[in-house]
mmCIF file of the C-alpha atoms, coordinates in Angstrom:
data_MODEL
# 
_entry.id   MODEL 
# 
loop_
_atom_site.group_PDB 
_atom_site.id 
_atom_site.type_symbol 
_atom_site.label_atom_id 
_atom_site.label_alt_id 
_atom_site.label_comp_id 
_atom_site.label_asym_id 
_atom_site.label_entity_id 
_atom_site.label_seq_id 
_atom_site.pdbx_PDB_ins_code 
_atom_site.Cartn_x 
_atom_site.Cartn_y 
_atom_site.Cartn_z 
_atom_site.occupancy 
_atom_site.B_iso_or_equiv 
_atom_site.pdbx_formal_charge 
_atom_site.auth_seq_id 
_atom_site.auth_comp_id 
_atom_site.auth_asym_id 
_atom_site.auth_atom_id 
_atom_site.pdbx_PDB_model_num 
ATOM 1   C CA . MET A 1 1   ? 83.386 -102.075 -10.984 1.00 0.00 ? 1   MET A CA 1 
ATOM 2   C CA . ILE A 1 2   ? 82.870 -101.287 -7.206  1.00 0.00 ? 2   ILE A CA 1 
ATOM 3   C CA . ASP A 1 3   ? 83.573 -103.758 -4.487  1.00 0.00 ? 3   ASP A CA 1 
ATOM 4   C CA . CYS A 1 4   ? 82.558 -103.122 -0.935  1.00 0.00 ? 4   CYS A CA 1 
ATOM 5   C CA . ARG A 1 5   ? 84.243 -105.761 1.683   1.00 0.00 ? 5   ARG A CA 1 
ATOM 6   C CA . ASN A 1 6   ? 83.386 -105.828 5.176   1.00 0.00 ? 6   ASN A CA 1 
ATOM 7   C CA . ILE A 1 7   ? 82.479 -102.225 5.720   1.00 0.00 ? 7   ILE A CA 1 
ATOM 8   C CA . PHE A 1 8   ? 81.803 -100.973 9.200   1.00 0.00 ? 8   PHE A CA 1 
ATOM 9   C CA . PHE A 1 9   ? 80.799 -97.499  10.096  1.00 0.00 ? 9   PHE A CA 1 
ATOM 10  C CA . ARG A 1 10  ? 79.336 -95.465  12.963  1.00 0.00 ? 10  ARG A CA 1 
ATOM 11  C CA . TYR A 1 11  ? 79.061 -91.816  13.989  1.00 0.00 ? 11  TYR A CA 1 
ATOM 12  C CA . GLY A 1 12  ? 80.678 -91.963  17.265  1.00 0.00 ? 12  GLY A CA 1 
ATOM 13  C CA . ARG A 1 13  ? 82.197 -94.410  19.594  1.00 0.00 ? 13  ARG A CA 1 
ATOM 14  C CA . ARG A 1 14  ? 78.981 -95.228  21.498  1.00 0.00 ? 14  ARG A CA 1 
ATOM 15  C CA . ALA A 1 15  ? 76.805 -95.088  18.510  1.00 0.00 ? 15  ALA A CA 1 
ATOM 16  C CA . ASP A 1 16  ? 74.863 -97.914  16.814  1.00 0.00 ? 16  ASP A CA 1 
ATOM 17  C CA . TRP A 1 17  ? 76.624 -99.134  13.629  1.00 0.00 ? 17  TRP A CA 1 
ATOM 18  C CA . VAL A 1 18  ? 75.174 -97.423  10.599  1.00 0.00 ? 18  VAL A CA 1 
ATOM 19  C CA . LEU A 1 19  ? 76.983 -100.010 8.440   1.00 0.00 ? 19  LEU A CA 1 
ATOM 20  C CA . ASN A 1 20  ? 77.562 -103.444 9.984   1.00 0.00 ? 20  ASN A CA 1 
ATOM 21  C CA . ASP A 1 21  ? 79.975 -105.779 7.820   1.00 0.00 ? 21  ASP A CA 1 
ATOM 22  C CA . PHE A 1 22  ? 78.399 -104.530 4.629   1.00 0.00 ? 22  PHE A CA 1 
ATOM 23  C CA . ASN A 1 23  ? 79.492 -106.289 1.420   1.00 0.00 ? 23  ASN A CA 1 
ATOM 24  C CA . HIS A 1 24  ? 78.261 -105.824 -2.083  1.00 0.00 ? 24  HIS A CA 1 
ATOM 25  C CA . GLU A 1 25  ? 79.614 -105.856 -5.689  1.00 0.00 ? 25  GLU A CA 1 
ATOM 26  C CA . PHE A 1 26  ? 78.476 -103.168 -8.039  1.00 0.00 ? 26  PHE A CA 1 
ATOM 27  C CA . SER A 1 27  ? 78.909 -104.132 -11.592 1.00 0.00 ? 27  SER A CA 1 
ATOM 28  C CA . GLU A 1 28  ? 78.408 -101.902 -14.737 1.00 0.00 ? 28  GLU A CA 1 
ATOM 29  C CA . GLY A 1 29  ? 74.985 -100.337 -14.934 1.00 0.00 ? 29  GLY A CA 1 
ATOM 30  C CA . ILE A 1 30  ? 72.554 -98.239  -12.911 1.00 0.00 ? 30  ILE A CA 1 
ATOM 31  C CA . HIS A 1 31  ? 71.977 -99.597  -9.087  1.00 0.00 ? 31  HIS A CA 1 
ATOM 32  C CA . LEU A 1 32  ? 69.447 -98.095  -6.903  1.00 0.00 ? 32  LEU A CA 1 
ATOM 33  C CA . ILE A 1 33  ? 69.860 -98.234  -2.929  1.00 0.00 ? 33  ILE A CA 1 
ATOM 34  C CA . LYS A 1 34  ? 66.513 -97.790  -1.228  1.00 0.00 ? 34  LYS A CA 1 
ATOM 35  C CA . GLY A 1 35  ? 65.327 -97.821  2.386   1.00 0.00 ? 35  GLY A CA 1 
ATOM 36  C CA . TYR A 1 36  ? 64.057 -95.974  5.109   1.00 0.00 ? 36  TYR A CA 1 
ATOM 37  C CA . SER A 1 37  ? 65.348 -92.528  5.894   1.00 0.00 ? 37  SER A CA 1 
ATOM 38  C CA . GLY A 1 38  ? 68.390 -92.890  8.286   1.00 0.00 ? 38  GLY A CA 1 
ATOM 39  C CA . CYS A 1 39  ? 69.172 -96.355  7.251   1.00 0.00 ? 39  CYS A CA 1 
ATOM 40  C CA . GLY A 1 40  ? 72.698 -95.655  5.893   1.00 0.00 ? 40  GLY A CA 1 
ATOM 41  C CA . LYS A 1 41  ? 72.245 -94.973  2.166   1.00 0.00 ? 41  LYS A CA 1 
ATOM 42  C CA . SER A 1 42  ? 73.990 -91.714  2.069   1.00 0.00 ? 42  SER A CA 1 
ATOM 43  C CA . THR A 1 43  ? 76.681 -92.756  4.555   1.00 0.00 ? 43  THR A CA 1 
ATOM 44  C CA . LEU A 1 44  ? 77.571 -95.672  2.079   1.00 0.00 ? 44  LEU A CA 1 
ATOM 45  C CA . LEU A 1 45  ? 77.732 -93.318  -0.805  1.00 0.00 ? 45  LEU A CA 1 
ATOM 46  C CA . ARG A 1 46  ? 80.074 -91.095  0.944   1.00 0.00 ? 46  ARG A CA 1 
ATOM 47  C CA . ILE A 1 47  ? 82.247 -94.168  1.873   1.00 0.00 ? 47  ILE A CA 1 
ATOM 48  C CA . MET A 1 48  ? 82.235 -95.503  -1.711  1.00 0.00 ? 48  MET A CA 1 
ATOM 49  C CA . GLY A 1 49  ? 83.198 -92.053  -2.923  1.00 0.00 ? 49  GLY A CA 1 
ATOM 50  C CA . GLY A 1 50  ? 86.086 -91.525  -0.448  1.00 0.00 ? 50  GLY A CA 1 
ATOM 51  C CA . TYR A 1 51  ? 84.626 -88.689  1.544   1.00 0.00 ? 51  TYR A CA 1 
ATOM 52  C CA . LEU A 1 52  ? 84.175 -90.942  4.663   1.00 0.00 ? 52  LEU A CA 1 
ATOM 53  C CA . LYS A 1 53  ? 86.530 -93.477  5.985   1.00 0.00 ? 53  LYS A CA 1 
ATOM 54  C CA . PRO A 1 54  ? 84.999 -96.608  7.265   1.00 0.00 ? 54  PRO A CA 1 
ATOM 55  C CA . HIS A 1 55  ? 85.983 -98.030  10.546  1.00 0.00 ? 55  HIS A CA 1 
ATOM 56  C CA . LYS A 1 56  ? 86.666 -101.253 9.024   1.00 0.00 ? 56  LYS A CA 1 
ATOM 57  C CA . GLY A 1 57  ? 86.687 -102.721 5.538   1.00 0.00 ? 57  GLY A CA 1 
ATOM 58  C CA . LYS A 1 58  ? 87.701 -101.388 2.126   1.00 0.00 ? 58  LYS A CA 1 
ATOM 59  C CA . VAL A 1 59  ? 86.288 -100.359 -1.134  1.00 0.00 ? 59  VAL A CA 1 
ATOM 60  C CA . THR A 1 60  ? 87.808 -100.875 -4.456  1.00 0.00 ? 60  THR A CA 1 
ATOM 61  C CA . ILE A 1 61  ? 86.682 -99.244  -7.519  1.00 0.00 ? 61  ILE A CA 1 
ATOM 62  C CA . ALA A 1 62  ? 87.724 -100.325 -10.959 1.00 0.00 ? 62  ALA A CA 1 
ATOM 63  C CA . GLY A 1 63  ? 90.773 -102.052 -9.699  1.00 0.00 ? 63  GLY A CA 1 
ATOM 64  C CA . GLY A 1 64  ? 91.965 -98.982  -7.891  1.00 0.00 ? 64  GLY A CA 1 
ATOM 65  C CA . ASN A 1 65  ? 91.220 -96.972  -4.716  1.00 0.00 ? 65  ASN A CA 1 
ATOM 66  C CA . ASN A 1 66  ? 88.550 -94.251  -4.100  1.00 0.00 ? 66  ASN A CA 1 
ATOM 67  C CA . ASP A 1 67  ? 91.376 -91.434  -3.382  1.00 0.00 ? 67  ASP A CA 1 
ATOM 68  C CA . ALA A 1 68  ? 91.588 -87.929  -4.419  1.00 0.00 ? 68  ALA A CA 1 
ATOM 69  C CA . LYS A 1 69  ? 92.616 -88.578  -7.929  1.00 0.00 ? 69  LYS A CA 1 
ATOM 70  C CA . PHE A 1 70  ? 89.654 -90.848  -8.408  1.00 0.00 ? 70  PHE A CA 1 
ATOM 71  C CA . GLN A 1 71  ? 87.372 -88.130  -7.001  1.00 0.00 ? 71  GLN A CA 1 
ATOM 72  C CA . ARG A 1 72  ? 88.861 -85.495  -9.467  1.00 0.00 ? 72  ARG A CA 1 
ATOM 73  C CA . ARG A 1 73  ? 88.865 -87.643  -12.508 1.00 0.00 ? 73  ARG A CA 1 
ATOM 74  C CA . ASP A 1 74  ? 86.865 -90.505  -12.524 1.00 0.00 ? 74  ASP A CA 1 
ATOM 75  C CA . LEU A 1 75  ? 83.985 -89.637  -10.105 1.00 0.00 ? 75  LEU A CA 1 
ATOM 76  C CA . GLY A 1 76  ? 80.809 -87.802  -10.593 1.00 0.00 ? 76  GLY A CA 1 
ATOM 77  C CA . PHE A 1 77  ? 78.995 -87.059  -7.221  1.00 0.00 ? 77  PHE A CA 1 
ATOM 78  C CA . VAL A 1 78  ? 75.703 -85.311  -6.703  1.00 0.00 ? 78  VAL A CA 1 
ATOM 79  C CA . PHE A 1 79  ? 75.157 -84.474  -3.200  1.00 0.00 ? 79  PHE A CA 1 
ATOM 80  C CA . GLN A 1 80  ? 71.536 -83.859  -1.678  1.00 0.00 ? 80  GLN A CA 1 
ATOM 81  C CA . GLN A 1 81  ? 73.046 -80.355  -0.741  1.00 0.00 ? 81  GLN A CA 1 
ATOM 82  C CA . LEU A 1 82  ? 73.873 -79.562  -4.186  1.00 0.00 ? 82  LEU A CA 1 
ATOM 83  C CA . ASN A 1 83  ? 77.121 -77.675  -3.463  1.00 0.00 ? 83  ASN A CA 1 
ATOM 84  C CA . LEU A 1 84  ? 77.205 -75.341  -6.416  1.00 0.00 ? 84  LEU A CA 1 
ATOM 85  C CA . LEU A 1 85  ? 79.691 -72.613  -6.275  1.00 0.00 ? 85  LEU A CA 1 
ATOM 86  C CA . PRO A 1 86  ? 77.572 -69.545  -5.363  1.00 0.00 ? 86  PRO A CA 1 
ATOM 87  C CA . LEU A 1 87  ? 79.617 -66.959  -6.718  1.00 0.00 ? 87  LEU A CA 1 
ATOM 88  C CA . ALA A 1 88  ? 80.152 -68.575  -10.185 1.00 0.00 ? 88  ALA A CA 1 
ATOM 89  C CA . SER A 1 89  ? 77.880 -68.753  -13.131 1.00 0.00 ? 89  SER A CA 1 
ATOM 90  C CA . LEU A 1 90  ? 76.417 -72.193  -14.127 1.00 0.00 ? 90  LEU A CA 1 
ATOM 91  C CA . HIS A 1 91  ? 78.726 -72.122  -17.007 1.00 0.00 ? 91  HIS A CA 1 
ATOM 92  C CA . ARG A 1 92  ? 81.619 -71.383  -14.701 1.00 0.00 ? 92  ARG A CA 1 
ATOM 93  C CA . ASN A 1 93  ? 80.723 -74.307  -12.310 1.00 0.00 ? 93  ASN A CA 1 
ATOM 94  C CA . LEU A 1 94  ? 80.594 -76.655  -15.204 1.00 0.00 ? 94  LEU A CA 1 
ATOM 95  C CA . MET A 1 95  ? 84.033 -75.485  -16.584 1.00 0.00 ? 95  MET A CA 1 
ATOM 96  C CA . ILE A 1 96  ? 85.754 -75.497  -13.240 1.00 0.00 ? 96  ILE A CA 1 
ATOM 97  C CA . ALA A 1 97  ? 84.545 -79.004  -12.716 1.00 0.00 ? 97  ALA A CA 1 
ATOM 98  C CA . ALA A 1 98  ? 85.848 -80.061  -15.959 1.00 0.00 ? 98  ALA A CA 1 
ATOM 99  C CA . ALA A 1 99  ? 89.138 -78.451  -15.475 1.00 0.00 ? 99  ALA A CA 1 
ATOM 100 C CA . LEU A 1 100 ? 89.582 -80.227  -12.007 1.00 0.00 ? 100 LEU A CA 1 
ATOM 101 C CA . GLY A 1 101 ? 88.871 -83.281  -13.830 1.00 0.00 ? 101 GLY A CA 1 
ATOM 102 C CA . GLY A 1 102 ? 91.400 -82.991  -16.355 1.00 0.00 ? 102 GLY A CA 1 
ATOM 103 C CA . VAL A 1 103 ? 89.054 -82.043  -19.101 1.00 0.00 ? 103 VAL A CA 1 
ATOM 104 C CA . THR A 1 104 ? 89.933 -78.913  -20.900 1.00 0.00 ? 104 THR A CA 1 
ATOM 105 C CA . GLY A 1 105 ? 89.560 -76.708  -24.050 1.00 0.00 ? 105 GLY A CA 1 
ATOM 106 C CA . SER A 1 106 ? 87.134 -77.677  -26.796 1.00 0.00 ? 106 SER A CA 1 
ATOM 107 C CA . ARG A 1 107 ? 86.152 -80.967  -25.100 1.00 0.00 ? 107 ARG A CA 1 
ATOM 108 C CA . ALA A 1 108 ? 84.992 -79.104  -22.025 1.00 0.00 ? 108 ALA A CA 1 
ATOM 109 C CA . LYS A 1 109 ? 82.995 -76.650  -23.869 1.00 0.00 ? 109 LYS A CA 1 
ATOM 110 C CA . GLN A 1 110 ? 81.434 -79.468  -25.995 1.00 0.00 ? 110 GLN A CA 1 
ATOM 111 C CA . ASN A 1 111 ? 80.397 -81.261  -22.900 1.00 0.00 ? 111 ASN A CA 1 
ATOM 112 C CA . SER A 1 112 ? 79.153 -78.272  -21.248 1.00 0.00 ? 112 SER A CA 1 
ATOM 113 C CA . GLN A 1 113 ? 76.985 -77.251  -24.147 1.00 0.00 ? 113 GLN A CA 1 
ATOM 114 C CA . PHE A 1 114 ? 75.667 -80.840  -24.720 1.00 0.00 ? 114 PHE A CA 1 
ATOM 115 C CA . TYR A 1 115 ? 74.525 -81.266  -20.978 1.00 0.00 ? 115 TYR A CA 1 
ATOM 116 C CA . THR A 1 116 ? 73.242 -77.868  -20.483 1.00 0.00 ? 116 THR A CA 1 
ATOM 117 C CA . GLU A 1 117 ? 70.984 -78.576  -23.720 1.00 0.00 ? 117 GLU A CA 1 
ATOM 118 C CA . LYS A 1 118 ? 70.118 -82.051  -22.676 1.00 0.00 ? 118 LYS A CA 1 
ATOM 119 C CA . LEU A 1 119 ? 68.911 -80.831  -19.262 1.00 0.00 ? 119 LEU A CA 1 
ATOM 120 C CA . GLY A 1 120 ? 67.212 -77.704  -20.320 1.00 0.00 ? 120 GLY A CA 1 
ATOM 121 C CA . LEU A 1 121 ? 69.774 -75.311  -18.862 1.00 0.00 ? 121 LEU A CA 1 
ATOM 122 C CA . THR A 1 122 ? 71.099 -73.652  -21.929 1.00 0.00 ? 122 THR A CA 1 
ATOM 123 C CA . GLU A 1 123 ? 69.336 -70.240  -21.088 1.00 0.00 ? 123 GLU A CA 1 
ATOM 124 C CA . TYR A 1 124 ? 70.546 -70.249  -17.595 1.00 0.00 ? 124 TYR A CA 1 
ATOM 125 C CA . SER A 1 125 ? 74.257 -70.704  -18.264 1.00 0.00 ? 125 SER A CA 1 
ATOM 126 C CA . LYS A 1 126 ? 75.371 -67.167  -17.313 1.00 0.00 ? 126 LYS A CA 1 
ATOM 127 C CA . ARG A 1 127 ? 73.134 -67.120  -14.272 1.00 0.00 ? 127 ARG A CA 1 
ATOM 128 C CA . LEU A 1 128 ? 74.278 -67.651  -10.571 1.00 0.00 ? 128 LEU A CA 1 
ATOM 129 C CA . PRO A 1 129 ? 72.958 -70.713  -8.551  1.00 0.00 ? 129 PRO A CA 1 
ATOM 130 C CA . SER A 1 130 ? 70.888 -68.156  -6.431  1.00 0.00 ? 130 SER A CA 1 
ATOM 131 C CA . SER A 1 131 ? 69.063 -66.799  -9.366  1.00 0.00 ? 131 SER A CA 1 
ATOM 132 C CA . MET A 1 132 ? 67.761 -70.568  -10.446 1.00 0.00 ? 132 MET A CA 1 
ATOM 133 C CA . SER A 1 133 ? 65.046 -72.620  -9.162  1.00 0.00 ? 133 SER A CA 1 
ATOM 134 C CA . GLY A 1 134 ? 65.600 -75.541  -7.087  1.00 0.00 ? 134 GLY A CA 1 
ATOM 135 C CA . GLY A 1 135 ? 64.916 -77.842  -10.023 1.00 0.00 ? 135 GLY A CA 1 
ATOM 136 C CA . GLN A 1 136 ? 67.375 -75.877  -12.117 1.00 0.00 ? 136 GLN A CA 1 
ATOM 137 C CA . GLN A 1 137 ? 69.928 -76.284  -9.673  1.00 0.00 ? 137 GLN A CA 1 
ATOM 138 C CA . GLN A 1 138 ? 69.454 -80.156  -9.382  1.00 0.00 ? 138 GLN A CA 1 
ATOM 139 C CA . ARG A 1 139 ? 69.720 -80.533  -13.162 1.00 0.00 ? 139 ARG A CA 1 
ATOM 140 C CA . ALA A 1 140 ? 72.855 -78.263  -12.927 1.00 0.00 ? 140 ALA A CA 1 
ATOM 141 C CA . THR A 1 141 ? 74.656 -80.536  -10.417 1.00 0.00 ? 141 THR A CA 1 
ATOM 142 C CA . ILE A 1 142 ? 73.993 -83.594  -12.718 1.00 0.00 ? 142 ILE A CA 1 
ATOM 143 C CA . ALA A 1 143 ? 75.437 -81.544  -15.759 1.00 0.00 ? 143 ALA A CA 1 
ATOM 144 C CA . ARG A 1 144 ? 78.396 -80.831  -13.359 1.00 0.00 ? 144 ARG A CA 1 
ATOM 145 C CA . ALA A 1 145 ? 78.798 -84.360  -12.469 1.00 0.00 ? 145 ALA A CA 1 
ATOM 146 C CA . LEU A 1 146 ? 78.852 -85.567  -16.087 1.00 0.00 ? 146 LEU A CA 1 
ATOM 147 C CA . ILE A 1 147 ? 80.880 -82.915  -17.757 1.00 0.00 ? 147 ILE A CA 1 
ATOM 148 C CA . LYS A 1 148 ? 84.243 -84.969  -17.038 1.00 0.00 ? 148 LYS A CA 1 
ATOM 149 C CA . ASP A 1 149 ? 83.119 -88.223  -18.372 1.00 0.00 ? 149 ASP A CA 1 
ATOM 150 C CA . PRO A 1 150 ? 83.384 -90.154  -15.221 1.00 0.00 ? 150 PRO A CA 1 
ATOM 151 C CA . LYS A 1 151 ? 83.555 -93.875  -14.914 1.00 0.00 ? 151 LYS A CA 1 
ATOM 152 C CA . VAL A 1 152 ? 81.396 -93.901  -11.909 1.00 0.00 ? 152 VAL A CA 1 
ATOM 153 C CA . LEU A 1 153 ? 78.517 -91.780  -10.866 1.00 0.00 ? 153 LEU A CA 1 
ATOM 154 C CA . PHE A 1 154 ? 77.139 -91.580  -7.160  1.00 0.00 ? 154 PHE A CA 1 
ATOM 155 C CA . LEU A 1 155 ? 73.705 -89.572  -6.900  1.00 0.00 ? 155 LEU A CA 1 
ATOM 156 C CA . ASP A 1 156 ? 72.016 -88.798  -3.606  1.00 0.00 ? 156 ASP A CA 1 
ATOM 157 C CA . GLU A 1 157 ? 68.262 -88.258  -4.066  1.00 0.00 ? 157 GLU A CA 1 
ATOM 158 C CA . PRO A 1 158 ? 68.904 -86.440  -7.674  1.00 0.00 ? 158 PRO A CA 1 
ATOM 159 C CA . THR A 1 159 ? 65.123 -86.382  -8.485  1.00 0.00 ? 159 THR A CA 1 
ATOM 160 C CA . SER A 1 160 ? 63.763 -85.452  -5.037  1.00 0.00 ? 160 SER A CA 1 
ATOM 161 C CA . GLY A 1 161 ? 61.075 -82.948  -5.473  1.00 0.00 ? 161 GLY A CA 1 
ATOM 162 C CA . LEU A 1 162 ? 60.964 -82.860  -9.224  1.00 0.00 ? 162 LEU A CA 1 
ATOM 163 C CA . ASP A 1 163 ? 57.931 -83.037  -11.358 1.00 0.00 ? 163 ASP A CA 1 
ATOM 164 C CA . ASP A 1 164 ? 57.412 -86.120  -13.623 1.00 0.00 ? 164 ASP A CA 1 
ATOM 165 C CA . MET A 1 165 ? 58.704 -84.495  -17.029 1.00 0.00 ? 165 MET A CA 1 
ATOM 166 C CA . ASN A 1 166 ? 61.863 -82.941  -15.405 1.00 0.00 ? 166 ASN A CA 1 
ATOM 167 C CA . THR A 1 167 ? 62.467 -86.396  -13.643 1.00 0.00 ? 167 THR A CA 1 
ATOM 168 C CA . GLU A 1 168 ? 62.124 -88.036  -17.090 1.00 0.00 ? 168 GLU A CA 1 
ATOM 169 C CA . VAL A 1 169 ? 64.658 -85.844  -18.823 1.00 0.00 ? 169 VAL A CA 1 
ATOM 170 C CA . ILE A 1 170 ? 67.263 -86.778  -16.053 1.00 0.00 ? 170 ILE A CA 1 
ATOM 171 C CA . LEU A 1 171 ? 66.350 -90.495  -16.314 1.00 0.00 ? 171 LEU A CA 1 
ATOM 172 C CA . ARG A 1 172 ? 67.099 -90.309  -20.085 1.00 0.00 ? 172 ARG A CA 1 
ATOM 173 C CA . VAL A 1 173 ? 70.287 -88.745  -19.731 1.00 0.00 ? 173 VAL A CA 1 
ATOM 174 C CA . LEU A 1 174 ? 71.457 -90.972  -17.005 1.00 0.00 ? 174 LEU A CA 1 
ATOM 175 C CA . LYS A 1 175 ? 70.455 -94.196  -19.082 1.00 0.00 ? 175 LYS A CA 1 
ATOM 176 C CA . ASP A 1 176 ? 72.155 -92.686  -22.195 1.00 0.00 ? 176 ASP A CA 1 
ATOM 177 C CA . TYR A 1 177 ? 75.235 -92.058  -20.363 1.00 0.00 ? 177 TYR A CA 1 
ATOM 178 C CA . ILE A 1 178 ? 75.367 -95.568  -18.354 1.00 0.00 ? 178 ILE A CA 1 
ATOM 179 C CA . GLY A 1 179 ? 74.418 -97.253  -21.710 1.00 0.00 ? 179 GLY A CA 1 
ATOM 180 C CA . VAL A 1 180 ? 77.748 -96.603  -23.375 1.00 0.00 ? 180 VAL A CA 1 
ATOM 181 C CA . GLY A 1 181 ? 79.166 -99.178  -21.240 1.00 0.00 ? 181 GLY A CA 1 
ATOM 182 C CA . GLY A 1 182 ? 82.249 -99.486  -18.880 1.00 0.00 ? 182 GLY A CA 1 
ATOM 183 C CA . ARG A 1 183 ? 80.307 -97.101  -16.607 1.00 0.00 ? 183 ARG A CA 1 
ATOM 184 C CA . ALA A 1 184 ? 78.536 -97.438  -13.222 1.00 0.00 ? 184 ALA A CA 1 
ATOM 185 C CA . ALA A 1 185 ? 75.924 -95.317  -11.423 1.00 0.00 ? 185 ALA A CA 1 
ATOM 186 C CA . VAL A 1 186 ? 74.871 -95.948  -7.730  1.00 0.00 ? 186 VAL A CA 1 
ATOM 187 C CA . ILE A 1 187 ? 71.589 -93.749  -6.733  1.00 0.00 ? 187 ILE A CA 1 
ATOM 188 C CA . CYS A 1 188 ? 70.342 -93.405  -3.283  1.00 0.00 ? 188 CYS A CA 1 
ATOM 189 C CA . THR A 1 189 ? 66.676 -92.615  -3.762  1.00 0.00 ? 189 THR A CA 1 
ATOM 190 C CA . HIS A 1 190 ? 62.992 -92.959  -2.523  1.00 0.00 ? 190 HIS A CA 1 
ATOM 191 C CA . ASP A 1 191 ? 61.645 -92.172  -6.019  1.00 0.00 ? 191 ASP A CA 1 
ATOM 192 C CA . HIS A 1 192 ? 60.072 -95.168  -7.612  1.00 0.00 ? 192 HIS A CA 1 
ATOM 193 C CA . ARG A 1 193 ? 60.065 -93.516  -10.836 1.00 0.00 ? 193 ARG A CA 1 
ATOM 194 C CA . LEU A 1 194 ? 63.751 -94.520  -11.040 1.00 0.00 ? 194 LEU A CA 1 
ATOM 195 C CA . ASP A 1 195 ? 62.866 -98.116  -10.978 1.00 0.00 ? 195 ASP A CA 1 
ATOM 196 C CA . LYS A 1 196 ? 62.458 -98.435  -14.821 1.00 0.00 ? 196 LYS A CA 1 
ATOM 197 C CA . ILE A 1 197 ? 66.194 -97.597  -15.379 1.00 0.00 ? 197 ILE A CA 1 
ATOM 198 C CA . ALA A 1 198 ? 67.572 -99.791  -12.914 1.00 0.00 ? 198 ALA A CA 1 
ATOM 199 C CA . ASP A 1 199 ? 69.818 -102.962 -13.585 1.00 0.00 ? 199 ASP A CA 1 
ATOM 200 C CA . GLU A 1 200 ? 69.814 -103.668 -9.749  1.00 0.00 ? 200 GLU A CA 1 
ATOM 201 C CA . VAL A 1 201 ? 67.742 -102.612 -6.560  1.00 0.00 ? 201 VAL A CA 1 
ATOM 202 C CA . LEU A 1 202 ? 69.562 -102.816 -3.365  1.00 0.00 ? 202 LEU A CA 1 
ATOM 203 C CA . ASP A 1 203 ? 67.041 -102.751 -0.679  1.00 0.00 ? 203 ASP A CA 1 
ATOM 204 C CA . PHE A 1 204 ? 68.589 -101.841 2.864   1.00 0.00 ? 204 PHE A CA 1 
ATOM 205 C CA . ASN A 1 205 ? 65.487 -102.900 4.469   1.00 0.00 ? 205 ASN A CA 1 
ATOM 206 C CA . ARG A 1 206 ? 66.335 -106.418 3.976   1.00 0.00 ? 206 ARG A CA 1 
ATOM 207 C CA . PHE A 1 207 ? 69.018 -106.454 6.459   1.00 0.00 ? 207 PHE A CA 1 
ATOM 208 C CA . LEU A 1 208 ? 68.492 -103.459 8.894   1.00 0.00 ? 208 LEU A CA 1 
ATOM 209 C CA . PRO A 1 209 ? 66.040 -103.381 11.682  1.00 0.00 ? 209 PRO A CA 1 
ATOM 210 C CA . VAL A 1 210 ? 62.924 -101.171 11.128  1.00 0.00 ? 210 VAL A CA 1 
ATOM 211 C CA . GLU A 1 211 ? 63.054 -97.950  13.261  1.00 0.00 ? 211 GLU A CA 1 
ATOM 212 C CA . ARG A 1 212 ? 60.496 -98.347  16.390  1.00 0.00 ? 212 ARG A CA 1 
ATOM 213 C CA . HIS A 1 213 ? 58.218 -95.638  15.363  1.00 0.00 ? 213 HIS A CA 1 
ATOM 214 C CA . LEU A 1 214 ? 57.702 -97.454  11.916  1.00 0.00 ? 214 LEU A CA 1 
ATOM 215 C CA . GLU A 1 215 ? 57.071 -100.845 13.169  1.00 0.00 ? 215 GLU A CA 1 
ATOM 216 C CA . ALA A 1 216 ? 53.416 -100.408 13.253  1.00 0.00 ? 216 ALA A CA 1 
ATOM 217 C CA . LEU A 1 217 ? 53.160 -99.766  9.623   1.00 0.00 ? 217 LEU A CA 1 
ATOM 218 C CA . VAL A 1 218 ? 54.938 -102.735 8.482   1.00 0.00 ? 218 VAL A CA 1 
# 
């Protein structure tokens, strides 16, 4: 579903390449990207989502391009920074995401109710993000990503800092969603608890040099 071909990227003309001729094809299912902090996991996710432009190479998704239309309708993206609208309630955050994704009316309300219930957020639907805990906001961003029924999910450290029980809730929701078929999720993570739902684990450490301060540990 997602084909990365000859991807090169670096932050600045004199900087080292973060991605140096990266090639990989992500099929349907759940894919984990692992590796040391700073190895390029989040950068790759943003390139695949169309939020960063590679210096060279191309990303093809489900036969098309990762353009603005794809971002609105077919992509659910969970950033580490969460990025919930601060002056909108949880319910309003979800409904805005649904409308931008082309989901309106009864379907949007149905999806909102379904995912807030599944993720334990029903009682917080009228709250602003600032009045919710960090864990609640993390689950809210996942509900926001799922509400438009995207073909592709990109998630950057979606369970970071969460306890085992809330992590299990998220894993079940993701597994059920991707299990429908015709969908793919790519997850950047250090969390070994996600391994059990993965169809593939891509280890960036296989082809990136270990940072000097870590060499004594490996």
